[in-house]
N, C-alpha and C positions, 0 to 999 in steps of 0.2 A: 161324362156328366159335366154340364156347363158350370162355369164359374158362379159361385154364390153371389147374388146381388146384395149390395149394401142397402141399409134401410132407406136411404134417400132414393136409390134407384127403384126400389119396390114402391115407393110413394109417387114415382113418376116425376120427381123434381130435378131441375137443373139449377142448383144454387147460384152458379156464376151468372147464368142468363137472368134469373130472377132478380139478383142484386142490380145488374145493369139496367134492366127494364124499369125497376121501381124508381131508381134515381132519374132516369130519362122522363118517366111519367110525371114526377114531381116538378121537374124543370119546366115541362110544357105547361102544366097547370099554373105554376107560378108566373110564367111569361104572360099567359092570358090574363091573369089578375092584375099584374103590374102594368099591363097595356091599357087599363081602363083610365079614363080622365080623372076620376076621383082619387087615384093613387098619386097624382102629381100635385105639387103645391100650386102650380100655375093653373090647374083645372083643365089642362089640355091633354090630348092623347100623347103619351110619351113615345119617343122613338122606339120602334119594335125591337131593333137589335139591342138597344140599351136595356130594355126590359128583359130580353132573352139573356144577355150577358149577366145582368144583375141576379136574375133568378138562378142561373147556373152557378154563379159565384156563391150564392147563399146556400143552395142545396149541397154544393161541394165543400161548404164551410171554408172558403178560401179568403174572401174579403177583398178581392180585386174589384175595383169600381171604375166606371167611366165617368161618373158624375158624383158630386158630393151627396152622400146619403141624406144628411139633414136638410140640405138646400134644395134637392130635387124632389124628394118624396114627401108626401103628406103623412099625417099620423097613420092613415090606413095603409099607405104604401110601406111605411116602416114596420107596421104590424105584420103585413104579409111577409116581408123580408125576415122578420124575427121568427115567424112560424116556419118558414122554409129552412132557416138555420137549425131550428130545433129538430125538425123532421129529418133533415140531412145528417145531422150529427147522430141521432138515435137510430135512424133507419125506419122505413115505413112499418115494418112488422113490430118493432119495439113501441112505436107510437100507437099502433092499433091495439097492442096488448094493454097499454095504459088506459085506453077507453074501456076495454073489457073489464079491467080491474076496478076502475072507478064505478062502473055500473054493476059490480059484483057478478059478472058473467064468467063462467068457467072457460078456460082456454082448452079447447078440444084437441084431440090427437093431431089432426091435420095442421092446426095452427102451431102446435108445439114443434112439429116437423119443420115448418117454415121458419120458426124462430131459431131453431138449432142451426138451420142452414145459414140464416142471416148472421148468426154469431160465430159461425165456423166451428161448431161443436161436432164431435165424432158420434155422439149419441144424444138422445133426448132426455136422459136421466138428469134431473135437477134443473132443467132449463127454465121451468116456471119460477123456481126459487131465485135463480140468477137474474131473470128478467125483473121480478118483483123488487129485489134488492137494488138492482141497477136503476130502475125508474124512481124508487123512493129516494135513493141517494142523489139522483139528478135533481129532483124537486127540492130536496133539502139544501143542497149546496147552492143552487141557483137562488133560492129564497134567502139563504144566509148572506150570499153575496149582494143581493138587492138591498137588504137591510144595512149592511156595512157601507155600501156606496151611498145610500140615502142619507147617512150621517153627514156626508159632505155635500151632496147634490141638492137636497131639499132646502137647506138654508140659503143656498145661492140662487136656485132656480124656482123655488116655490114647490108646493106639494104636488101639483099635477105634473108639471114638466120634470121636476126633480125625481119623482118616483118612476116616471116613464124612462128617463135616462138611466136610472139605477137598474131597472129591470132589463132594459135593452142591453146594457153593457155587461150585466151579470151573466145573462144567457150567452151573449156573444163570446165572452171570455171563457166560460166553462166549455162551450162547444168548440173552442179553438177556431173561431170564425174570423175575428179581426174587424168586423163591422163596427163603426163608431159614429157618434153624433156630434163630433166636435171639429168638423172641418178638415178631416184628413189625417189628423194625428192627435196624440195625447200630450203634445208639447206643453200646453198650458198647465199641465199637472206635473211637470218635471221637478217642481219644488215640493210636491205633496206626496210623501212616501205612503200615506194611508191609501190613497186611491190606487197608486201603482202596486202596492203590496196585495191589495184585494184582487186586482186583475191577475197578478202573477199566481196567487194562491189558487184561484179558480182554474187558470190555464193548466197548471201542473196537475191538479186533482183530476180534471177532465182528461188529461193526457195519459194518466196511469191506466185507466180502463176498468171495465166491469169485472174482469177476471181477478185483477189485483184487489179490488175492493172486497169481493166475495172472500178471497183468501185471507185478507186482513181481518175481516169480520169473524171468521171461523177459527183462525189460528190463535194459539195461546202465547206463543213467543216467536222470535225471529227464526229459530231452527225448525219450527213446525210449519213454516210457510213452504209452499211448493218451490221447486228450483226456479220455475219461470218467474214467480213473483219476486223472489230474491234477486234474480238477475235484472228484472225490469226496474225495480226500485233502486238497486245499486247503480246500474248504468245511467238511469235518469239523474241521480244525484251527481255522479262523476261528470256527466256532460254539462249539467247546469253550472257546476263549480268551475270546470275548465273554461267554459264560455264566458263566465263572469270575469275570471282572472284575465283571460286574453283580451276581451273587448274593452275592459276598463283600462288595461295597459296600452293597447294599440290606439285607442281613440281619446286618451286622457287629455292630450294637448291639441286635439283637432278642433279648431274654432267652429267648424261646420257641424260638429256632432256633440260629444261630451264636453269638449273644451269650452263651450259657451255656458256651462252650468257651474254652480258652486261646487267645491270639492266633495262635500257630503252627497250632493245630488248626483255627482258623477258615479259614485259607488253604486247607488241605487239604479242609475241609468244603465250601467254596465250589466247588472243582473237582469234588468228588464229586457235588454237586448238579447241576452242569452236565453231567457225563458221564451220570448216571442218568436225566436227563430225555430222553435219546436212546433211549427205550423199554426201558431195563434195569429201572428200578423199585425199586432198593434205596434205603433212606432212612436218614438219620442223625438226623432229627428229624421231628416231626409237621408234615406239609405244611399242615395247617389253621392252624398258628401263623404262617405267613409273612404278610407284609403283602399287601394286596390287589393292589398293583402287581406284586409278585414273583410272585404266583399268576397274574396275567394274562400276564406275560412267559413263565411256565412253559408256558402253553397253546401258545405259538408253537413252542417247542422240542419239545414232545410231538407236535405235528402233523407237524413235519418228519421226525423220526425218523432212521434210519440210511441205508445205501446199498442199492442194488438187489442182489439175489442174496445177501443177508446174513441173519443171524439176527435183525436188527432190522426193525421195521415202520415205520409212518408213510407219508407221501406220498413220502419219500426226498429226500435232500439235493440231488441233481442236478435233480429235478423242481422243487424250490424255486428253484434257480438259473435254470432256464428261465423260471419265472414272473417272477423279478426282472428278467431280461434283456428279457422281453416288455414289462414295465412301463416299463423304461427306454427301450426303442425307441418305445413309444407316447407317452411324454412328449416325446420328441425328434421325433415325427412321422415316424419311419422305418417303412417298410413291412415290413422283414424283422427277425427276431430274430437277433442275432449274439452269439456268445460266443467269445472268443479268436480272432477272425478267421475263424470258421466260422459259416455260416448254418444255423440250426435249422429243419428243415422245418416248414411251417405245421401239418401234421396232428399233429406231436409237440407243438407249442405248444398246440394245441386239446385234445389228450389230457391234457396236464398241467393245463390249466384245468378240464377235466371231472372228473378225479380229485380235485383239490383241492376244488372246489366240492361234489362229492358227499360227501366226508368231512366238511367243515365243516357242511354242511346237516344231515347225519345227527346229528352231535354236538349241534348247536344245537337241533334239533327234539326230540331225546331229552331234553335239559336242560330245555326248556320243559315237556314233559310231566311229568318227574320233579319239577320245582319245584311244579307244581300238585298233584300226587298227594301229595307228602311235606310240603308247606308249609314248605320250607327256602329259604334265600337262594339266589339264582341262581348266583353265582360259584362257591361250593363244589360245587354240582351240576354246573355246566359243567366244572369241573376233573375230576370223576369220569367224565363222559361222554367227554371228550377223552382222558383217560388210558385209557379202555376201548377206544376205536376206534383209538388210537395204540398199543395193547397195551403201555402203560407200566406200569400197575399201581400207580403212586403214588396215594395216597388221602388225602383230608382227614379221614378217620376216620369217614365216614358209611356206607360200603358195607354193613357187617355189620348195621347198624340199619335199613336200608331194608326196605320191604315186599317180598314175594315178586314182585309185579308189577314193581317198579322193578329188582330184582336180575335179573329175566329180561331186561329191556331192556338192562342192562349186559352180560349174557351174549351177547345178539344183537350188540351193538356190538363185543365182543371178536372174535366170529366174522367179522364184516364187516371188522374191522381187519386180521385175518390172512388168512383165506381169500378174503374179498370183494375186498380191494385187489389181492391176487395174481391172482385170476381176472379182474378188470377190466383189470389190466396186461397179462395174456396176451391178452385179447380185443383190446386196442389193438395188440399186437405182430403178430397174424396178420391183422388187418383191413386191407384195402387200399382206398384211396379209389376210388370208382366214380362215373361220370357219372350224375346223376339222370335218370330216365326222363321226368320232367315238369319243365319249366322254368317258373318264376313270374316275373312282372314285378317289377322292382326298385322300391324306394321310399326316400325320404329321411326319416329320423326325427331328432328333436332328441335329441342325446346330451349330457348334462351340464346 
């Protein structure tokens, strides 16, 4: 008797392929729209590759740009970018479900199956409730962020421009996208903790993800949360605190970064840097002015990213925890990986190692190629490639000056970081361990 098919297989779905194709389709549609003359402030047809790169960066919620967003794109171009950011962060099926819910249409079984695939769920039970709460939460937090930012932006820029900047930045921050309308950085707000705290709040909430939101909504206390939610929240807090302490200390006297700010602003700036390395990508200063040690530590934060099922990317914080637990178990000679009294299945540990190694290898090889092609130092180039595959978007300032070939490599890394990691994660989720048809004799190798 053949192996029993999963519910996805019975539905004829390939979640990994569906995820990749949906992102690719959104990028192509966005490219076509941004290539229209009306999208440019100059009223001329924008460069096709610039439109393609910007569309990919928006859909992959990266924030890498070849041109100044406010200076190059008209209101309509900025609106297209914002829609692409929202769609890229939520995913096509989540956005489609929003339309159905707004028009009070029922989400039928086939659509629930697609949603479960997009969210990486093992079954379709409760998927409609999760989607509804996720969409309502998204709209609520983005609206709240818009109002909070409008308190500062409207008095300075007027109602029309102030509200638009508030909405654009609220969505961009919540979606961990990093697109901004202030000329490349938020340096002019380094003395305004209100604006920075709103950006950080939205980034962290968006980076926690729908699963954690749902758990917090239903849980009565901390102990009633699922193990995943407790690990995600705890690890996020530890990483943010550790990054805050380190970057504030490392860059405190650096005149090119925090050293140019008032002491109180340096404390907020250090926290802002820690938060935005978690795939958001907003910057208060030129990342290329950081010390080499701080840039190296930044690579670690960018690789880890946010939580599963969130608007953030990277290998995800719980994946990093699993790797750390596996390392600790190996150092102690333990055969099983244990976290909080729970044994992590070996196939999940292997999947975590596979995903992390694939991401690191892609970023490293791309950096080697770009270093030879561009003739630049390795560390700044590695910073760009890690920021691309981690969909962080922070740059040392070299992206716009790279050759078309190198920019195309960064574009591919952005797609891999958003659609590729999601597709690989979905493949891990639906794949079941099978007994090999052919067995090979064992052998002993020297390790270490």
